[in-house]
N, C-alpha and C positions, 0 to 999 in steps of 0.2 A: 350543628355541632355533632348530632347523632351520626351524620354521614361521615364526618371526619374520624370519629372513633371507630366506625365500621371499617374504614379504609386501613387504619392502623392495625386493627385486628387481622385483616387479610394479610398484611405484610408480615405480622408476627407469626401467623400460622404457616405462611409460605417459607419463611427463613428457618423456622424450627424444623419443618418437614424436609428441608434439603438434606440429602444423604451425602456423606463424605465419600470422596472418590480419589484414589491415587492418581487417576488420569488428570483430574483438575488441579492436583497439588504439584504436579510435575509438568514442566513444559517440555515438549518433545519436538525437535525441529526435524521435519520430514517433508519431502516433496509432495505436492498435490497436482494431479492432472485434471484439468477441466477441458474436455473436448466436445465437439459436436458438429452438427450439420444444419445449415439453414436452407430451406427450400425457397427459391425465388428471392434471394437477398436483395434489398433495395439500397444497401450501402456496402462499401468495401471493408469497413472496419467493425470489429467488435471489441469490447473492453471489459475488464474486471477491475473494480475498485473496492477497497475495504480499509478499515481502520485496524492497524496492527499494534499490539502493545510494545513490540520491539521496534518497528520501523515507522510508526505513525500512519500517516495517510499514504496508501500504496495504490498505484495505478499501472495497469498493463494494457497495451493495445495490441491487436493482432489483425493482420490483413486476411480476409476470408479468401480461401482458394477459389479462383474464378472458374475453375473447371468443375468442381463438385460441391462447392459451398461449404467446405469443411474448415474447421479452425481447431487450434490446440494451444492451451496454456499449460506451462509447467512452472511452478514456483513453490517456495517453502512456506509452510505454516507451522506455528509452534503450539497451537491448541485449536480445538473445534470452535467455529464461529460462523457468522453470516457474512456474505459477500454480495456485492451488487454487480450484476451482469447487464451490459447495455448493448442493444442492437437496434438499428432502425429507429433511434430515439425512443425505444421502449426499454423499461427496466424490469429485471427479474431478480428477486432476492433468492440467493442460493445459500446452502449450508455445506460446509466441508470440514473435514478433520485431517490431521497429518496422515499421509500415506493413502488418502482417498483417490479414486479414479471415478470421476463423474462424467456421464455423457448426456448431452442435451440435444434433442432433435426439435427443430422449430419449423413450422409450416406457416409462412407469412400470408398465405392465401386464405387461411381460416381466421375468422374473427373471434371465435369462441376460445378463450384462453385455456379451458379445460382440455380441449383436443389439439390446440395448436402447439402446445409445449409438452414434450414427453421426456421424462427422466429415466435413466437406467444407470446401473453401476452402484458405487458406494453411496450410502445415505439417500437412496432413491425415495424411501418413504417419507423422511422428514422434509425433503425438498418439495414433494407433492403436498404435504400437509401445510407447509409454510405458505405456499402460493394459493392454496384453497382458502386458508385463513385470511390472507391479505385481500382476497376477493370478497370474502364474507364481511369484513369489517365495515361498519357504517358510521361509527362515532367519528366526528371531525377532529382534526388535530387541536391541540391546546390553543386557546385564544390568548395571545400575548398582549394583554392590555396592562400597561404598567402604571399609567398616570394616577397619582394619589394613593398608591398601594404601598403599605409597609411590607417588610420582608415576611412577617408573620402572615399577612393577608395573601401574599403571593404564594407562600408555601401551602396555605389552606386551599387555594384554587388548584394548585398542582395535585394535592392529595385527592381532591374531588375528581379531577380528570383521570387520575390513575385508578381510582376506585371504579369509575364507570367503565374504563377499558378492561379492567380485570373481570368485572361482571359480564361484559360482552364475551370475553374469552371463556368464561365459565359456561355460557350458553353454547358456544362453539364446541367445547369439550364434551358436554352432555349429548349434543346432537351427533357428532362425528367420531367420538372416542379415539382421538389421536394418540400417538406414542408418548411415553413419559419424557423422552428427549425433546419432543416438540413443546410440551407444556413447560418444561424448564426454560427453554429458549424464549418462548412467548412471554412468560411472566417477567423474566429479566429484561427483555427488550422493551416491554411496556414501561417498566420502572425507569430504566436508564436512558431510554429515548427521551422521556419527559424531563430527565435531569438536565439536559442540555439547554432547556429554556432558562435555567438559572444564569447562563452566560449572557443571554439576551437581556435579562433584567439588570445584570451588573453593568452591561454596556450602557443601558438607559440611564442608570444612576450616574455613572462616570461622565457621560455626555452632557448631562444636565447639572453637573456639579452638586449632586445630592449626596448626603451622607449615608453610609451603610451602617444602620443602627444595630443590627443583629447578625449572627453568623449566617451566611448565605447557604453554605453547604451543610445541610441538615443530615447528620449521620443516622438518625432514626428513620427519616424518609428515604434516604439514599445511602445505605450502608457501604462502607469502603472496605470492610473486612470479609467480604463474601466472594470466595474464590469460584463458587459455582457460577457467578455472574459473568465470567469471561466468555461464556457461551454466546453472549450478546456483544457485538463489537462496540456498542455504545458505552459499555462499562469502562473500557480502557480510556476512552475519551473523557468520561466523567472523572476517573481516578486522577488523571493528570491535571485537570482543571482544579480539582480539590487540592492536590498537593501544591500546585503553583500558587494558588490563592492563599493557602495557609502558611506555607513556609518561605515564600518569597515576597509576594505582593503585600501581604498583611503583616509582615514582620518588619517593624520600623527600623530595627538595627541593621537587618540585611539590606533593606532599601537604601538606607543612608550610606552604607559601605559601597554599594553598587554605584550610587550617584557620585561618589568620590573616586570611582575607578578602582576601588580595592576589591577586585573580583575574587581573589584567593581567600581573603578573610571572610567575605560575604558567604561564599559557598561552603567554607569550613564550618561556619556557624549553622548554615542551613542543613547540612548533612548531620551535624551533631544533634540538632533538634529532631530530625526525622528518626535517628537511631534511638533517641530517648523516648519519643512519644508514640511511635508506631510499633505494634506488636511484631516480634521477629517472625519472618515467614515470607512467602512469595509476594504478598502485597507490598511489604516494605522493600523487598529487593527491587520490585518494579519502579517504585517511587525513587529510590536511590539511583537506579539505572537511568531514569529520565532526567534527573537533576544533573548527573555527571555528563550526559549527552548535551544538555543545555550549556554547560560550561564549555564543552568542545566546540559547539556551534558559535558561541558568542566570543570566544577568546581570539585575540589577535596574535597571541604567541602560540608556541607549539602546545596543543592541548594535552598531548601524551605526557610531556614534562610537567605541565601544570597540575594535572590530576594526580600525579605521583606524590604531590605535596599535600594531598587531602586524605585524611584518614577515613576510609569507607570500606564496607564489606558487603559483598553480594554472594550469598550461599548457593543460589540456583546456578547449576553448571551451564545451562543454555544461555542465561543472561550474562554470566561472567565471561563466557567465550565470545559472545556477540559484542559485548562492550569493549573487550580487548581489540577485536577486529575493527570496530568502528573508530576507536581512538587512534589506531594506527593509520587508518585511511584518512581521518581528519587531519592528521599531522603531515600527510603527504598528498593533500588534495590537488596540488598542481601537477602531479606526475601522471604521465600516461605511459602504459607499457607498450613497447614496440617489439615486433617479432617479424622476421622475414623468412622466406622459404629456404634460405641458406642456413637457418638455425641460429642466426644471431639475434639475441634479444637484449633490450636496453630500456632505460627509462628516460623520457624526454619531458621537459618542463615548458615547452612552447604552448602558446594558446592554440586551441584546436583549429581555429580558422587560419592561423599562420601555417599550420601543418599542411592544410589543403592547398594553400598558395605555393608553398615550397615544393610539394610533391608534383604539382602540375606545371612547374616552370619548364618551358621548352618542350612540353610533351602533353599528350592527352591521357587523362586517367579515368578509368571506369571505377566508380566508387560504390562499394557494397556496404550498406548499413544493415546490420543484422544482430541477432542475439542467439546464443547457443540453444536456448529453450524453444526457439521459434521453429516449428516443424516445417513450415513452408521454406524458410531460409535454408535449412539443412537439405531439403529436397533439391535445391538448386546447385548444391556443391558439385555433383558429377558434371553438370553443364558448364560450371565455372572452370573446372579443370580442362575440359575440351576447348573452351574459349581461349584459355591461356596458351594452349599449344598453337592456336591459329594466329595469335597476335605477337608471338615472339619476333624480335627484330623489327617491329613495326612502330617503334617509339610510342607504344601504348602500354600503360601499366595498370594492373588491378591493385586497388587500395581498399582495404576493408576496415571498417570501424565497428567494433562490437560494443553493444550496450548491455547494461543490467545483467552481467554474467559473472560467474565465479572464475577467478584467475586461473586456478589449476585446471578446471574443466575446459576453459577456453584454449589454454596452451596444449592440453592433451588432445583435443579434437583436431586442432590444426596439424599436429604431428601425425595423428592416426590417419586422417583422411588425405594428408598431403595437400592441403588447401593452398593454392598458389597465391603469390602477391605479397604485398606489404601489409602487415596487420597491426592495428592499434586497438588496445582495450582501454576504453574511456573510464575515468573516474566518474562518480555520480555528478560532480559539479561540471566537469567538461561535457558530459553527455547532455546535461540540461542546457548548456550554452549552445551546443550544436543543434539540438532539437528545436530550440527557439529561433536561432538564426536561419536555419534552412527549412523550418516549418515541417519537420518530420513528425508524423503522427502514429506511424506504425511500421512494422517490419514484414517482409523485406522491402527495402527502398533502394533504388539505384539511380546514380547520376553520372553524367559525363561532364568533366571539367577540363579546361585547357587554359594554361597561362593564368591561372587564378580566376577565370571566368566560368560561371556555370552555363554550359551549352544546353544541357537537357536536365531539368530538375526532377523528372520522373521518367527515367529511361526504361527501355525494355529489359526484361529479365534474361539471365543467361540461357534459359531454356527456349528463348526465341531464336537461338542459333544463328542462321544466316542473316536474318533481318538485323539483329544486333551487330553482327560482324560488319555488315555494310555500313551501318550507321557510324561505328567507331572508325573504320577506315576513312570514311568521307570526312569526318571531323578532324582526323589526324592530318589529312592532306591539305586542309584549308590554310 
């Protein structure tokens, strides 16, 4: 009991001492650059994963440049948080804020992580501190033993785990004197990383038809009104689990309405409850944002029209703008933007696989899968232009499919660089279908297709010049 009281005291002191910051109260959507170089890479792909309060689970993959081992990611963040970088089946925790440019140099021949990974650029210090701390940690993860435990007992076990991790962090802080930013991140990450074990416990109860006797999401143990906590990506995950549990799953009226197919009435009530019970501010805005997106994802009708019938308000301009864009995209998820070198652009509603078949009927197509933020993809553009000049009147057509890219930036880049061929900008849904069907894991990727048949699923790059040209001409003549 003494240990539990001590843990609560640590939490109280921590949250009282948190300083208010305009940066934490306002979401700022800005691009982040994460670039680097891997010495002696043992894989062709690197990836970045993170949990985003706007987009949920986010994943980017990038093909390492085979000539110099470099890679580059460019994507938007709305607040500072941790990310997970993967290479050679090895994971590194990174930290980035909107507008950051972080460079990572990795030497795979060295086994000592202190020397094998070198950071430079924005937030260099906190990245070094995080990785030193993760190497320092010795306390094992929480032991998820559920059987025979009440909610109160499970909460007490979590409190004890968090107390021990915070004490270990305190030892690290005394020994290494890290930055205040690191301490804020580490404390929040310890608390909200452990909060996700509540979902495991809930799954255990549901799976075994056991009743939930007390509130699972303890606001004293895991506060939901702490904007400082966004520095840990796990807070956003917890916040949505809390909101979904409280306002949808455990609201009998909402559940009953949903079971009867009365989606509009159910979510009207859900939003009304949130606006009544949650304090006005960013946290409430995020919960409303997530619920409205849930409606859009689950609705079989036009979500834009449906959500117009629900009285909700989001004050944060970043969330309001993002929600408007997402609802519009969800209402047009079957449409793919098409643009060709003659300047004609249109929207098509065909399945993406049908497009590939149609474009390759009676001819050979060289298919370019790319993204505007992919540095290696853009480096191939001059070679693609030269290739196009050599295949004119050869019954060979360049067809490009762009993924995960902004519409206006995509359109502007094609016009600026005069990128040849027929261009398609895929919606999120169509991109997912194509990646799955053709097993596309990263960019750039090239294929040769003829009469609906994939001739080469991993073709040469445009910069291969004559080798690629011979390959295309050979397949066209077959």
